[in-house]
LUMMAR-687226 format. One line per 3 residues: their letters; for each residue x, y, z of C-alpha. Coordinates in Angstrom, 2 decimals. Layout:
a) X:Y:Z ~ ...
This chain:
mhv) 80.48:62.75:-63.19 ~ 83.65:62.89:-60.94 ~ 81.78:61.88:-56.61
yia) 83.98:61.86:-53.48 ~ 82.51:59.92:-51.15 ~ 83.31:60.91:-47.66
ggt) 83.26:57.56:-45.41 ~ 83.75:55.50:-48.40 ~ 84.60:52.05:-46.13
gai) 81.03:52.23:-44.77 ~ 77.91:49.97:-45.07 ~ 76.88:52.64:-47.92
gtr) 79.74:53.77:-49.17 ~ 81.50:49.77:-49.80 ~ 77.51:49.61:-51.74
lip) 77.70:52.69:-53.74 ~ 81.63:52.98:-54.88 ~ 80.76:49.79:-57.57
qlv) 77.53:51.01:-58.54 ~ 79.29:54.49:-59.31 ~ 81.57:52.99:-61.35
erg) 79.75:50.94:-63.57 ~ 77.33:53.80:-64.70 ~ 80.62:55.43:-65.98
hrv) 81.25:57.82:-63.00 ~ 84.96:58.34:-60.70 ~ 84.61:57.99:-57.67
tat) 86.99:59.16:-55.22 ~ 86.45:57.69:-51.33 ~ 88.01:58.34:-47.96
ttd) 88.45:55.91:-45.11 ~ 90.02:56.72:-41.53 ~ 92.20:53.22:-41.78
pak) 95.51:53.30:-43.53 ~ 95.01:49.38:-43.84 ~ 91.20:50.19:-45.71
rgr) 92.94:52.07:-49.01 ~ 93.32:49.00:-50.79 ~ 89.40:47.94:-50.26
les) 88.24:51.21:-51.79 ~ 90.81:50.38:-54.56 ~ 89.59:47.45:-55.37
lga) 85.97:48.74:-55.65 ~ 87.30:51.04:-58.27 ~ 87.71:54.14:-56.00
dal) 90.64:56.48:-56.08 ~ 91.10:56.44:-52.08 ~ 92.16:58.77:-49.38
vvd) 93.00:58.85:-45.89 ~ 90.98:61.25:-43.77 ~ 89.45:62.55:-40.94
gld) 86.13:63.89:-41.49 ~ 86.75:66.07:-38.10 ~ 90.07:67.77:-39.53
saa) 88.62:70.64:-40.81 ~ 91.92:71.16:-43.15 ~ 92.52:67.54:-43.77
vge) 88.86:67.58:-45.22 ~ 89.19:70.89:-46.96 ~ 92.68:70.17:-49.08
ava) 90.91:66.12:-49.55 ~ 88.15:67.67:-51.30 ~ 90.51:70.63:-53.49
tag) 92.71:67.87:-54.52 ~ 90.61:65.81:-55.72 ~ 88.40:68.46:-56.91
pda) 84.70:66.47:-57.71 ~ 81.26:67.42:-59.15 ~ 79.78:65.99:-56.04
vvh) 80.37:65.52:-52.78 ~ 78.62:62.83:-50.86 ~ 78.73:62.32:-47.17
qmt) 78.82:59.28:-45.95 ~ 80.47:59.40:-42.43 ~ 79.38:57.15:-39.20
ala) 80.83:55.60:-36.83 ~ 78.68:52.69:-35.92 ~ 80.29:49.46:-36.11
gkl) 80.71:48.96:-31.95 ~ 77.69:47.21:-29.87 ~ 74.75:49.83:-29.73
dpk) 74.41:50.16:-25.39 ~ 70.35:51.20:-25.53 ~ 70.53:52.47:-21.83
hfd) 73.10:54.76:-23.17 ~ 72.30:55.59:-27.14 ~ 73.63:58.96:-27.43
rsf) 77.19:57.62:-25.52 ~ 77.37:54.94:-28.69 ~ 76.40:57.55:-30.77
alt) 79.09:60.26:-30.10 ~ 81.26:59.95:-33.07 ~ 78.37:59.82:-35.47
nrl) 76.59:63.06:-33.81 ~ 79.69:64.60:-34.62 ~ 80.19:63.77:-38.05
rte) 76.64:64.25:-38.48 ~ 77.20:67.86:-36.47 ~ 81.17:69.10:-37.00
gtd) 82.04:66.53:-39.72 ~ 78.63:68.14:-42.34 ~ 80.29:71.58:-41.28
hll) 83.72:70.51:-42.52 ~ 82.47:69.05:-46.04 ~ 79.87:71.81:-46.49
aaa) 82.92:74.54:-46.30 ~ 84.86:72.46:-48.64 ~ 82.41:71.94:-51.24
qac) 81.49:75.66:-51.16 ~ 85.35:76.66:-51.31 ~ 86.29:74.53:-54.01
gvg) 82.80:75.90:-55.97 ~ 81.08:71.98:-55.80 ~ 77.42:72.43:-56.31
qlv) 75.93:69.04:-54.98 ~ 76.09:67.89:-52.03 ~ 74.15:63.99:-50.46
aqs) 74.16:63.59:-47.04 ~ 72.84:60.26:-45.22 ~ 70.22:60.54:-42.92
ytg) 68.19:58.19:-40.84 ~ 64.36:57.59:-40.34 ~ 62.96:55.27:-38.24
wpn) 63.30:56.69:-34.36 ~ 63.69:59.77:-35.38 ~ 59.98:60.14:-36.65
irs) 58.01:62.20:-34.28 ~ 55.99:58.89:-31.96 ~ 52.22:60.30:-32.50
ggw) 48.71:59.89:-34.82 ~ 49.87:57.54:-38.13 ~ 52.14:54.63:-38.06
vkd) 53.03:55.84:-41.78 ~ 55.39:59.29:-41.92 ~ 56.62:61.30:-44.99
eed) 59.07:63.55:-45.66 ~ 56.51:66.14:-44.22 ~ 56.25:65.10:-40.66
pld) 58.52:66.67:-38.23 ~ 60.94:64.99:-36.21 ~ 60.15:63.78:-32.45
pdp) 60.32:66.76:-30.55 ~ 60.11:64.77:-27.93 ~ 62.38:61.74:-28.11
pka) 63.68:59.88:-24.74 ~ 66.31:61.35:-22.93 ~ 68.92:59.11:-23.53
qre) 68.24:59.85:-27.14 ~ 68.07:63.35:-27.65 ~ 71.57:64.35:-28.27
sia) 71.34:62.07:-31.40 ~ 67.93:63.61:-32.70 ~ 69.31:66.62:-32.14
air) 72.40:65.62:-34.60 ~ 69.91:64.35:-37.55 ~ 68.28:68.14:-37.37
yle) 71.56:69.54:-37.13 ~ 72.10:67.82:-40.78 ~ 69.11:67.63:-42.87
etv) 69.17:71.54:-41.54 ~ 72.58:72.42:-42.62 ~ 72.21:70.62:-45.57
qka) 69.20:71.92:-46.78 ~ 69.66:75.35:-45.73 ~ 72.90:74.52:-48.28
ggt) 71.01:73.47:-51.23 ~ 72.09:69.71:-50.65 ~ 70.36:66.60:-50.90
vlr) 69.31:64.54:-47.64 ~ 68.41:60.57:-48.04 ~ 66.85:59.39:-44.94
ygg) 67.67:55.74:-45.04 ~ 65.70:52.71:-43.30 ~ 67.24:50.22:-41.30
fyg) 69.60:48.49:-43.23 ~ 69.93:44.16:-44.28 ~ 71.61:42.64:-46.36
gas) 75.63:42.54:-45.01 ~ 77.11:39.49:-44.35 ~ 77.85:40.01:-41.03
dpm) 74.87:42.21:-40.13 ~ 74.81:42.01:-35.64 ~ 71.30:42.17:-36.14
vam) 71.09:38.59:-37.38 ~ 73.78:37.46:-34.76 ~ 71.30:38.75:-32.26
vrk) 68.14:37.00:-33.86 ~ 69.93:34.10:-33.93 ~ 70.68:33.92:-30.10
rqf) 67.44:35.40:-28.99 ~ 68.78:38.94:-27.74 ~ 65.96:40.75:-29.79
piv) 63.68:40.18:-28.14 ~ 59.31:41.66:-29.20 ~ 58.31:43.85:-26.05
ggg) 54.72:44.27:-25.52 ~ 53.12:43.83:-28.24 ~ 55.77:44.44:-30.70
tgy) 53.61:47.63:-32.34 ~ 56.82:49.53:-33.05 ~ 57.04:49.89:-36.73
tsw) 60.08:49.75:-38.66 ~ 61.33:50.73:-42.47 ~ 63.15:48.38:-43.84
ihl) 65.75:49.01:-47.05 ~ 68.89:46.27:-48.62 ~ 72.59:48.40:-48.89
dda) 71.80:47.56:-52.60 ~ 68.85:49.38:-52.47 ~ 69.91:52.23:-50.52
asa) 72.89:52.49:-52.67 ~ 70.57:52.70:-55.95 ~ 68.84:55.22:-55.00
tvl) 71.64:57.35:-53.77 ~ 73.45:56.81:-57.28 ~ 69.97:58.15:-58.75
ale) 69.85:61.36:-56.65 ~ 73.06:62.29:-57.69 ~ 72.72:60.92:-61.48
kda) 69.34:63.50:-61.42 ~ 70.87:66.30:-58.94 ~ 67.57:65.79:-56.63
rgv) 66.73:68.40:-53.94 ~ 65.64:68.10:-50.70 ~ 64.55:65.14:-48.29
fni) 63.58:61.19:-49.29 ~ 62.49:58.38:-47.52 ~ 64.87:55.72:-48.51
vdd) 62.61:52.52:-47.46 ~ 61.30:49.77:-48.51 ~ 57.38:49.60:-49.54
epa) 55.98:47.60:-46.61 ~ 56.75:49.27:-43.21 ~ 55.61:46.98:-40.33
pas) 55.60:46.32:-37.15 ~ 58.06:44.19:-34.72 ~ 55.39:41.32:-33.89
ewl) 55.55:41.06:-38.31 ~ 58.65:41.50:-39.25 ~ 61.01:39.89:-36.06
pyl) 59.18:36.40:-36.47 ~ 59.89:36.33:-39.80 ~ 63.71:37.27:-39.54
aec) 64.00:34.08:-37.58 ~ 62.40:31.87:-39.36 ~ 64.49:33.03:-42.35
vga) 67.50:32.62:-40.49 ~ 66.59:29.50:-39.26 ~ 66.32:30.77:-35.35
kpp) 63.72:30.00:-32.81 ~ 60.62:32.26:-32.46 ~ 61.95:35.45:-30.52
lrl) 60.90:35.88:-26.96 ~ 58.16:37.94:-25.79 ~ 58.87:40.35:-22.97
pvw) 56.49:42.67:-20.89 ~ 57.22:46.66:-21.43 ~ 58.06:46.67:-17.57
var) 60.41:43.88:-18.27 ~ 62.36:45.27:-21.35 ~ 62.25:49.00:-19.62
laa) 64.65:47.10:-16.48 ~ 66.01:45.28:-18.91 ~ 67.58:47.62:-21.80
gev) 65.74:51.43:-20.98 ~ 63.40:54.01:-22.15 ~ 64.85:54.51:-26.11
avs) 64.41:50.44:-26.60 ~ 61.24:50.15:-25.28 ~ 60.17:53.14:-27.81
mlt) 61.70:51.54:-30.27 ~ 59.83:48.53:-30.27 ~ 56.60:49.75:-29.11
rtr) 55.93:53.18:-30.75 ~ 58.37:53.71:-33.57 ~ 56.46:54.81:-36.39
gss) 57.44:54.18:-40.24 ~ 58.05:55.51:-43.47 ~ 56.94:56.33:-46.53
nar) 58.82:55.89:-50.13 ~ 56.56:57.32:-52.52 ~ 58.77:60.67:-52.90
akr) 61.49:59.17:-53.62 ~ 59.80:56.81:-56.12 ~ 58.21:59.24:-58.03
elg) 60.66:61.86:-58.16 ~ 63.82:59.77:-58.10 ~ 62.29:57.24:-60.47
wqp) 63.82:54.70:-58.00 ~ 62.42:50.77:-57.70 ~ 63.60:48.96:-54.84
rwp) 64.74:45.47:-55.79 ~ 63.58:43.99:-53.24 ~ 60.25:45.68:-52.47
swr) 59.43:44.21:-49.46 ~ 61.11:43.01:-45.98 ~ 59.42:39.92:-46.79
qgf) 61.45:39.08:-49.95 ~ 64.14:40.36:-48.47 ~ 64.71:38.92:-45.61
rdg) 64.14:35.54:-47.58 ~ 66.01:35.78:-50.35 ~ 68.36:39.03:-49.84
laa) 70.21:37.73:-47.12 ~ 70.39:34.16:-48.14 ~ 72.22:35.59:-51.55
ea) 74.52:37.29:-48.87 ~ 74.86:34.69:-46.71
């Protein structure tokens, strides 16, 4: 098929393009930076420079490409996250998840494209009560910390809009596997502490596994919402010391909740003490997907080493 990827130079896009090309698909991918066109072409894609917030440009690009499927991978998460002002850090990504989704969907519908796959996220958007592992039927958090409300609202908008249009939502877990992973740098500098009992859960996913699930969602024309995570949701008290060991860092510092709240705010405390993990049962069952790194234990040890 011919796949149009909006946001081709992002963490997933650069892994997704070569996997699609290897399986015989044609790819047109976009970037907002003209200097990155060569990067997309080197991966095997036809490259376009498009601002995802410019509705006319998006419409023209999709019409020119004439794809069979559109993939929404547009985010703006390369900068440093300020947990005290979470929504401020996510402001452009939130626009891409709302306005950008509208522009892509309108372009796809105008060109008769019947398949839309969009990137979402699972973890901190999950409801933070009840069991520690959630599936796709569990609701998003109805009462997030104040500094995170706009970001969860943007995710909710994206998911509802794409589903109403008959599209596919892929809720990726926490990414790892990039050669310049900022989380690894923080762990090495002991800037990523265990807060309280470290009870907040994370579901991880290696970037290559996230891309392979996306390929299957396209090829199987799957519809609905899928958690794209590994097999082992885990609390920070387990995965964080193990990650430090794998990257040759000293054990993480431990902070009382009240100190962390003063230093980093309520969002950081909630994410490290209350966030729920996610189940991948639906993706494995309906997509026939099996992650190469089924556990962060193996992925941190071998997957990160491979990237390094």
